[in-house]
N, C-alpha and C positions, 0 to 999 in steps of 0.2 A: 370701856375699851375691851373688856373681856368678850362681850357679845360681838363687838365689831370684829375682833380677831377670829372668833369661831366662825362667823359668817364668811369671812374672807378665806379661811382655811377650807371650809366646806366647798366653796366655789372652786378653789384651786384643785381640791381633791377630785371633784366630779369631772373637771376638764382633763385631769391627768389620766383618768380611767379610759379616755377615748384616744385612739391613735390620732396623730396630727392629720387634720383634714376630714376626719369622720364627723358626720352630722346625724347622729343615730336616733333623734327624736324631735318632736315639735319644739322649735325655737333653739335647736342646737345642743351642744354637749352639756351645758349647764341649764338648759331650758329657759334661758333668759335673753336670747337674741344676740349674745356676744360670740363672735366667731373666733375660734382659736387658730386662725391662719395668719400668715404674714402679709398677704396681699390679695386683693380682689380687683377685677376689672373696674375701671372708672367710666368708660364710654362704650356704647354699643348701639345697634339699631336692629331692625328686622333682618338685616343682612351683614352688617359690620360686626366683626368679632363673634360671629355665631359659629361655634365649632361643629355643632350638629343640631338638627331639629327633627324630632321623631313624633309621628302621630300616636296618640294614646287612645286605645279603643274605649268606647262608651263615654261616660262623663263622671267626673268626681272632682271635689275641691279639697281632698286631703293634700297636705304638703308632702313633697318628696323628702325622703331621708336617705342617708348615705353611709355605708360602712364597707371597708375592705375593697374599694374600687367598684362597688355595685350600688345601684339606686333601687329603692323599694317604694312603691306607692300602691294605692288602691283605686279601684274604679267600679262603676256600676254600668253594665252593658244591657241596654233594653232590647227586647225583641222588636224587630222592625227598624226603620230608619230614623225615627224621631226619638232622640235620646231624652227629650223633655216630656214625652207623652205620659199622661196619667193612666192608671189602670192596666198597664202592660207588665208582663213578667220581666224580671231582670236577673242577670248573673252578677253576684257581688264578688269581685275578683281581687287578687293580689298579684302584682307584677314585679319582676326583677329585671333590671337592665344593666348592661355594662356602662360604666361611667365614661370611658374614653371614646366609645363609639355610638352609644345609644341603642345598641342591639339588644332586643328582648331575649333574655336568657330563659325565663319561664313565665307562664301566665296561668295561674291556678284559680279555678272556681272554688270559692270558699263556702258561700251560701247561695241559695236560689230563693228569690223573693217573688211571691205570687202577686200579680198585679191587682187582683180583686181585693186583697187585704193590705196593700201598700198604702201608707198614709200620704196625703198631699204634702208637699214640701214648699218652703219659701222659695221665691224666685232666685234668691242668692244662696240657696243651699243645694245639696245634691244627696244622692243615696249613698255616697261614699265620701264623707267629709272628715271624719276623725283621721288623724295622722298615724301611720305605723310606728312601731318602736323596734329597734334592733338591739339585742342584748344577749350575750352568752351563746352565740351561735344559733339564735332563734329570732324569728320575726313575729311580732304580735300585732294582729290587725283587729280593728274594732269597727262594727257597723251599727252601733247604738242598740236600739231595741231588737234588731235582727240577730245580734249575737257577736261573740268575740272568738278569736281562734289563734292558735299558735302553729307556725310553720317552721320547718327547718330551712337551711339555706339553699336546699335543692328544690324547694317549693312543695315539699310533702307536708300535708296537714297532720300535725301531731295530736291536736285535740280541738274540739269545738264546744262552745258553751252557748246554747240557744234557749235556755230555760228561764232567763230573767227578762221576760217580756214586760213591756210597759207602754202606755199610750203617748207617743211623742207628739209634739205640736211643732209644726214647721220643719220636721225632720230632726236629724241628729247632728252633733257637732263636737262635743267634748271628747278630748283624747285622754286615754289612760296614762298613768304614771306607774313606775316600778319602785317598790320599796322592799328590799331584801328578797323574800320569796313570794311577794305579793304583787299582783297587778290590780291597781285601784282606779275606779272611774266613777263619775257622777252620773246619775240618771234622774235628772230634774225634769220630769215629764209634766203633762197637763194636770195630773193629779198624783197624790201619794209619792212625792219625790223622795229619793234615797241615794245613798252612796254605798258602794260595795267593793269588796276586795276578793279577788280570785287567787287561788294558788297557781302560780305561773307554770308549774310543772304539769298540772292536771286540768286546770280550768274549773275545779270545784270551788264552791263558795267558802271563803275563810271567815268572813264576817259581812254583815249587812246592817246598815244603820239608817233608819228613817230620819229625814230632816226634822229638826225640832220645829214646832209650829210657830209661824210668824203671821202678822196680820195681812200679809200680802195676798192679793186676790188672784193674780196670775202666777202659777206655780212653775212654769217652764223656764229653764236656763240652759246654757251650753258651755260653761267654763271648765277649762282644764285645771286640775288641782296643781299646787306647787308644794314641794317638800322643802322645809327649812330646818336648820339646826339651831336651837337656842339653849344656851347653858348646857351643852352636851346631850340634849335630848331632841329627838325629831318631832316635828309637828307637820301635819298635813293641812294646808290652807286651801279651803274649797269654797269659793263664792257660790251662792244660790240666790233664788228669788227672796228678797226681803232681808237677807243677812249673809255675812261671810262667817264661816265656821272654821274652827281649828279642831282637829281630831288627833288622837294617838293613832298613827298609821298602822301599828301592829295589831291593835285590838278594835279600832273603830270608836273608842270612847270619845265622846265630845268633851273638849277641854273648855273652850270659850267661844263667844260669838259677838259680833258687832252688827247692829241692825242699821238698815238704811231705807226704812219706809216701804214704799211700793215698788222699789226697783226690781225689775224682772227682765227676762231674756238677757241675762248677764253673760258676756262672752270673754272679755280679756282675761288672760292668765296672769295671776299675781306675780309681782317681782319683789325682791327684798333688797334692802340696803342697810347695812349696820343693824340696828334693832328696830327697823321699820319695814312694814310691808305696804304695797301700793296696789289698790284694786279699783276697778270700775264698777258702777252700780246699775248699768243697763238702762232700759227704757223706763219711763217716757222722758225723763230728764236725767241724762247721764252725768255722773259726778266722778271725780277721782278722790279717793280717800287715802290719807296717810295714817296708818294705824301702828301704834307702838306695841311691840310684842315682848313677852317675858315668859319665864318658865313657871311662874306662880299663878298666872291668870286662870280664873275659873268663872263660868257662867257668863252673864251679860256684862261686857266691859265697855259698852258704847260710851257711857259718860266719862269713864276714866282713861280710856286708851285711844280714842279718836283724837288725833293731834291736829289735823287740819282737813279742809274740804275745798275742792275746786269744782265749780260748776260751769265755768266759762270754757267752751270749746273742748269739752272732755270727750274721750272716745266711747263709742258704744261697742265697736268690733275689734279694732287693733289692740294688741297687748302693748305694754309699756317697756321702756328700756332705761337702764341706769348705766351711765358712763362717766368715770372720773368724778364721782361725787355730784353728778347732776342727773336729774330725772327728765326723760323725754317721753312725750306721747303725741299722738296725732288724732284729730277728730275724724269721724267718718266723712266729713266734708273736705278734708285735706288741709286743715290748719294745724301746723306743728307747734308744740310748746316746749320750752325749756324751763325747768322749775327747780328751785332749791328743795331737795327732798327732806330737809330737816324742818323747815318752816312752812313749806308750801308756797313760798313767794315766787311769783311769775317773773322770770328773767326776760323772756321774749315769747311772743306768739306771732307767727308769720305763716302765710300761705306757702305750702310746699308742693302740694299735688292737687289733683282733682279728687273726686270721691274714692275712698280707699277702704279695703277690708283686710289686706295683708298686714302682718306685724313687722315692725322695722328690724333691721339687722345692723350691727356695728362691726367695723373692722378698721384698725389702724387709722384712727382719726376721722373716719367717715361714717355717716349714718345713711342707710339706704331705705327709701320709701317707695314701694311698688304699688301704683294705684290700679283701679279697676279697669282702666283702658289699656293697661300694659305699659304705662310710662313710669319709669323708675327715676325718681329725683334723688340725687346724692348731695348731701349737705356736709359741711365741716362741723364736727362736734365741738361745742364750746359756747361761751357766753355771748358770742356775736353770730347772728344768723347769716350764713353764706352758702349759696347754692354753687356746687362745683360742676354738676352735669345734670342733664335731663335726657333720658334714653328711652325712646319709643320703640317697643317691640311690635306694636301694631295688632295685638290680639288681647281680648278680654282676659283678665286674671284676677282671681280672688284669693288664691293660695299664697301662703308665705313661701319664700324660696329656701333652698338648701345651698350650702357652699362647700367647696373643696379648696385646696390650695390653688389660688389663681383662677378659680372657676365659680360660676354661679349657675344654679339649675332653676329655671323658671317654668312652672306649670301654667299653661294657658287653658282656655276652654277646650281646645282640641289637640294641643301639642305639648311636648316637653322640650325645652331648649337647654343646651349647654352654652354658656357665654364664657369666652376666655380670650385673652389678648395675645396668646401664643399657642402654637400647635403643640400637641403632646409628643 
């Protein structure tokens, strides 16, 4: 019960730090897909309940974030008209828009990427996929191997860090997290994977930790770490190829790990419930693992702390969601699952969408699943599967959306939408 109380307190504290309606990082105020708002739209289409629709220059699959009535996102603008072209120069940009109108407030070029040295990326990736973070009057943007930067709220670059180069495979995807004065991200590249912390005031390296060796053949992964509090101490949970690791976020010391064979290209961000964390294990056979956490664990705890495993219809890409003591996840093919998080027992598995990459969002009894064709299926959270609405925006979408009170922001391949049932 003590660990359960601490986990609940931590979640409540994190959400209390964000003003109502702010969505300042990937997966929202607590980084777990739970929206701290009173209501969201239930129904919309490409024209119905669209407050505004704004073209976004270039191409990027970073999710939008929101703070203080402004939206922030990143994009990569290729020279020429073909935004999917290989071997062309690109501007890696950060954008700020007014949330009520969609008007672009500023558009800052952060890095310039030379086409001759740019890696090829997966067809479902972009050169601007990691999501920005807003904290303390600063915007932190990350472009993987191309670098990380900090901007103020007027769009001025405060610092750039482009000295941590590494060879990505299929591009970049993992988003950083903030712990105290550190900005931490994983760099699980095609070889020599590592995790690193930068001082958020300067961009200088605070610590860097090579991933412990595992038998895995393919080294690359794309998972965003999750910070948890256990028995009064913070742990950084970071999935990688072959294993999930726990670190001391202040020093980078590895605390424990759980192995999962040849799992690679791991994407889902871990979520926590009571004294359990839930992770995905990537290709070629995605599984969901329920892992018990405590403050005393050290070293390889696979045999002692892996409580259960689900291989049927597990996600490779979308992150998971915990609502009212139930765990929800959705396979990349669109089959949603409701699971008992303590035992791993499957309560139901039903088709909810078509192919999907975005992570689900919960608000006031509803779970939102946005698929790759731009159809958002809304279901009722609970032990009985029930579809409440299916909303087709008519444009391809891989990004997770941001929410405000009464509004949803959806990034598609070419546009950013504000969905709302009432005018401002």
